C-alpha positions as CSV (number, residue, x, y, z in Angstrom):
1,M,-6.0,-6.7,7.2
2,E,-7.7,-8.2,4.3
3,E,-6.9,-7.5,0.8
4,G,-8.7,-4.6,-0.5
5,E,-7.4,-0.9,-0.5
6,L,-6.2,2.1,1.6
7,V,-6.8,5.5,0.5
8,G,-4.4,8.4,1.0
9,E,-3.3,11.8,-0.2
10,C,0.1,12.4,-2.3
11,D,2.1,15.2,-0.1
12,R,3.3,16.7,-3.4
13,C,0.5,17.0,-5.9
14,G,-2.7,16.5,-3.8
15,A,-4.1,13.7,-5.6
16,D,-6.2,10.9,-3.9
17,L,-4.1,7.7,-4.2
18,Y,-5.5,4.3,-3.9
19,A,-3.2,1.5,-2.8
20,E,-4.9,-1.7,-4.2
21,F,-3.6,-4.9,-2.9
22,D,-4.5,-7.2,-5.5
23,E,-3.4,-10.8,-5.2
24,E,-1.6,-10.5,-8.5
25,A,-0.5,-7.1,-9.2
26,P,-0.7,-4.7,-6.2
27,Y,-0.9,-1.3,-7.6
28,L,-1.2,2.4,-6.4
29,C,-3.4,4.6,-8.6
30,H,-5.0,8.3,-8.5
31,E,-8.5,7.1,-10.3
32,D,-10.9,5.5,-8.0
33,P,-10.9,1.8,-9.0
34,V,-14.6,1.4,-8.2
35,H,-15.7,3.6,-10.8
36,G,-13.6,1.1,-13.3
37,A,-10.0,0.0,-14.5
38,P,-7.8,2.9,-13.7
39,T,-5.6,4.0,-16.9
40,I,-2.6,4.4,-14.9
41,R,-1.1,2.0,-12.2
42,T,1.8,2.1,-10.6
43,P,3.3,-1.3,-8.8
44,L,3.5,-1.5,-5.0
45,Q,7.0,-2.1,-3.7
46,A,6.9,-4.3,-0.3
47,G,8.9,-2.6,2.5
48,S,10.0,-3.0,6.0
49,P,8.7,-2.5,9.3
50,L,10.1,0.9,10.4
51,N,9.1,1.2,14.1
52,A,8.1,-1.4,17.1
53,V,4.6,-1.6,16.3
54,E,5.0,-2.7,12.7
55,Q,7.9,-4.9,13.8
56,W,5.4,-6.4,16.2
57,L,2.8,-6.8,13.7
58,L,5.0,-8.5,11.4
59,Q,6.5,-10.8,14.0
60,Q,2.9,-12.0,15.0
61,A,1.7,-12.8,11.6
62,L,5.3,-14.5,11.1
63,R,4.7,-16.5,14.4
64,D,1.3,-17.4,13.3
65,G,2.4,-18.5,9.9
66,D,-0.1,-16.2,8.3
67,H,1.6,-16.0,4.9
68,Q,-1.1,-13.9,3.4
69,A,-1.0,-11.3,6.5
70,V,3.1,-11.5,6.0
71,R,2.4,-10.3,2.2
72,L,0.0,-7.8,3.2
73,L,1.9,-6.0,5.8
74,G,5.0,-5.8,3.3
75,L,2.9,-4.2,1.1
76,A,1.5,-1.9,3.5
77,F,5.0,-0.9,4.8
78,G,6.1,-0.3,1.1
79,E,5.6,2.7,-1.4
80,A,5.1,3.3,-5.1
81,P,5.6,6.1,-7.4
82,C,2.2,8.5,-7.3
83,S,0.3,7.7,-10.5
84,A,-0.6,11.2,-11.1
85,C,3.1,13.1,-10.5
86,G,5.7,10.3,-9.9
87,C,6.7,11.4,-6.4
88,M,7.4,8.2,-4.1
89,F,4.4,7.7,-2.2
90,P,4.6,5.6,1.5
91,V,1.7,3.4,1.7
92,R,2.0,3.4,5.2
93,S,0.8,7.1,5.3
94,C,-2.6,6.4,4.2
95,A,-3.0,5.0,7.6
96,G,-2.4,8.0,9.2
97,G,1.6,8.0,9.2
């Protein structure tokens, strides 16, 4: 996974959400960042693997000493409040759950 974004949809309000893996301040927003800086951002909170596949991915990154991949996986396993409605949004749902 490279730095960039994942796109998902809030289960509660239906807003399109963009998980941005910015180096300094990763965030979630409901305004497409391609069209300019979002006015409302909520910080991504790193999480832990929930299943064997996620654990395997994390172990591979750790074994390879790839600290950037470990950081990005933690964010992909994490969550943030929806910037539109405040409901907690699991970033992993951007990848299809």
